[in-house]
C-alpha positions, 0 to 999 in steps of 0.5 A, spaced: 988 930 598 981 932 600 977 926 603 970 925 600 964 923 604 962 916 603 955 917 598 949 916 602 944 911 599 937 913 597 932 911 603 927 911 597 926 904 595 924 902 588 917 901 587 915 893 586 914 891 578 907 890 577 908 883 575 911 882 582 905 885 585 900 881 582 904 874 584 904 877 591 896 878 591 895 872 588 899 868 593 895 872 599 888 870 595 890 862 595 892 863 602 886 866 605 882 861 601 878 855 605 879 851 599 887 851 600 886 850 607 881 844 606 886 841 601 892 842 606 889 839 612 886 833 608 893 832 605 896 833 612 891 828 615 892 823 610 900 823 611 899 823 618 894 817 617 900 814 613 905 815 618 901 812 623 899 806 619 907 805 618 909 805 625 902 802 628 902 795 632 901 790 626 896 786 632 891 792 631 889 794 625 884 800 623 878 798 620 875 804 616 868 802 615 867 802 623 872 808 624 876 804 629 882 800 630 880 793 632 885 788 635 886 782 629 887 776 633 880 776 634 874 772 630 868 773 633 866 781 634 859 784 637 856 790 640 853 792 646 847 797 646 842 801 650 837 807 649 842 811 648 843 808 641 836 810 639 832 806 634 836 801 631 836 798 624 838 791 626 838 788 619 843 793 617 847 792 623 847 785 621 849 786 613 855 790 615 862 787 614 869 789 612 874 784 612 871 778 615 869 783 621 861 783 623 857 784 628 855 777 631 853 778 638 849 784 641 849 785 649 842 789 650 841 793 656 835 791 660 834 794 667 838 798 672 837 798 679 831 797 683 826 800 678 829 802 671 827 798 665 830 800 658 825 803 654 828 800 647 830 793 651 824 789 648 825 791 641 832 790 641 831 784 644 826 781 639 829 785 633 836 783 633 835 775 634 830 776 628 837 777 623 841 772 627 845 776 632 846 772 638 843 776 644 845 777 651 842 782 656 845 786 662 843 789 668 846 796 670 847 794 678 847 799 684 851 797 689 847 801 694 841 798 693 839 790 694 842 786 690 836 780 690 831 785 689 835 788 683 836 781 680 828 780 681 827 786 676 832 783 671 829 776 671 822 779 670 824 783 664 828 778 661 826 771 659 833 767 657 832 762 652 837 757 649 842 759 645 842 766 648 848 769 652 848 768 659 845 774 664 850 779 665 851 784 671 854 791 669 858 793 675 862 800 675 861 804 681 860 804 688 855 809 689 856 811 696 857 803 698 864 801 701 867 796 697 865 790 702 857 792 702 858 792 694 861 785 694 855 783 698 850 786 694 853 783 688 854 776 690 846 777 692 845 778 685 849 773 682 846 767 687 839 769 685 840 770 678 844 763 678 839 759 682 833 761 677 837 760 671 841 755 672 847 759 669 853 762 672 852 770 670 857 774 667 860 780 670 862 786 666 867 792 669 872 796 667 879 794 668 881 799 673 875 797 677 876 790 677 883 790 679 881 795 685 874 791 688 873 785 684 879 781 683 880 775 688 873 775 690 869 773 683 874 769 680 869 763 679 865 768 674 866 769 667 868 776 666 867 782 660 872 787 661 872 794 658 879 797 657 879 802 651 884 803 645 889 798 646 892 792 642 891 788 647 888 786 654 893 786 659 890 783 665 892 778 670 893 771 667 888 768 671 883 772 670 877 768 667 875 773 661 871 772 655 869 778 652 873 785 651 870 791 650 876 795 646 872 801 644 867 806 645 867 809 638 865 805 633 860 807 627 855 801 625 851 802 619 844 802 622 845 805 628 845 813 629 850 814 635 857 811 637 857 804 640 861 799 644 865 794 640 867 788 643 871 782 642 870 774 644 876 771 646 876 764 643 874 761 637 866 759 634 866 752 638 868 756 645 863 761 643 857 756 642 859 752 649 858 759 652 851 759 650 845 757 654 843 750 653 
């Protein structure tokens, strides 16, 4: 019986029907459309936010108005500002509120080093107080310079009154000084300010800097600690801290730049007791 070679299939493909071509073309146009991507990205973002919210720490809640997460265990909140925030509309700052969270205090940069005065200090110091925000002032400390001379500049610039927060010194760098040299000059600053104001100053620093250079040396002073994007401040239980700067990305109505957001450790009675008498 003669074998018949298997029939070869034609290599030519049948043309796609017109309706299929139309459907493919429509799909391509949709995929290339910026509206499609905007919709998808928006939808993905919303879904991802929902997933995060479901699994997030219940002690650390997202506040959409401020565009940050805020620890929920605190009732008194505030900001710290400098020339970086530009001209601030303080009535709008005071009026902003979401679920009971609002700006109750502001710690304002006054001076830095031996000669620098913040150009917006006097305006901020005056206008924030007018709208009922409790004010504090801070000096940005340069460890390589005389602590006493820095304290003199600070007190020449700021006139503290009853109802203000205590003076604050911001220490974040060594600036070429050794840790021991930094501590000597910082102590000189603290001593002079306390002698002149009769108020114990607050020390501000980041958590790492505090642990590396300050812990065990300035335990008698109230602390203001920076430690960002956490649901709690994990610090030695013996640390005498009152303020926690937990975010540097808050959005506040009346301020055109991001701003640091802070929480006070304690209730309204504890807050009032901290103010200058």
